[in-house]
N, C-alpha and C positions, 0 to 999 in steps of 0.2 A: 100736077098741073105745077107750071113754073113761077119765076116772079112777076116774066112780062109778062104772061097769062093775066094772076092776079090784078096784074093792075092795070089792065084793058076792061076786066072784069067790073073792077071798079070805075074808072073812067065811065063806062056804059052807062049802072047804077045810077048814076049824079047825073048823066046826061052831061058830062064835060066834053068837049073835043081835045085832040091830041093838042091841039097850039094852046086849050085853056092850059092843061097840064105844065106844057112847055114856056110857056109867060108865066107860070108861076116861081119856078128854075132859074128863070131868063139870069137871077147874081150870080149863078153857078156854075152854069153849064150853056152853050148855045140849042140855040132850036134844032139845028138840024140831030145832035147827038142824039137828044132825047126823040128825034122822028127814027132815026137806025136802027136805035134799040128799042120801041115799041114794034117796027118792022122786022123786026127780026134779023135786022141787015148784020149787027151789031152787040156785041156785050158791054157791059158797063163797072168798072168799078166798083164795091161797096159803096162809097161813100155818095158816090152820085144815085144809084137806087138809094139809099137812106132819104136824100135830099127829092127826091120821083114824093117816093113815101111820104116824108114828111110834108109836103104840098097836100097828099091826102090824108092827113089826119089818120093814119096807118102805121103800126110798126110791126116787124119779123121777132115771132116768142117760139120759143121754142115747143114743140108739143107737151101734156100733160105728161110724165113718165118720162121722158127724155133726159137724157141731162145733155146741154154746150159740153163743146169739144173744150 
């Protein structure tokens, strides 16, 4: 599973729309960028993905037993 799908699953779990997420991060990126990323039409740099995760109160963790590079 990739980060895009994890975010989409979380939106579904919360009952959030893509627009709601885009609005939550509007100080950091434009709505079109969020939609393009979630539709799989482009990738995002890590800083922007972090902002999407922050809006959902999520973070990326290294699985137990694995070291970060």
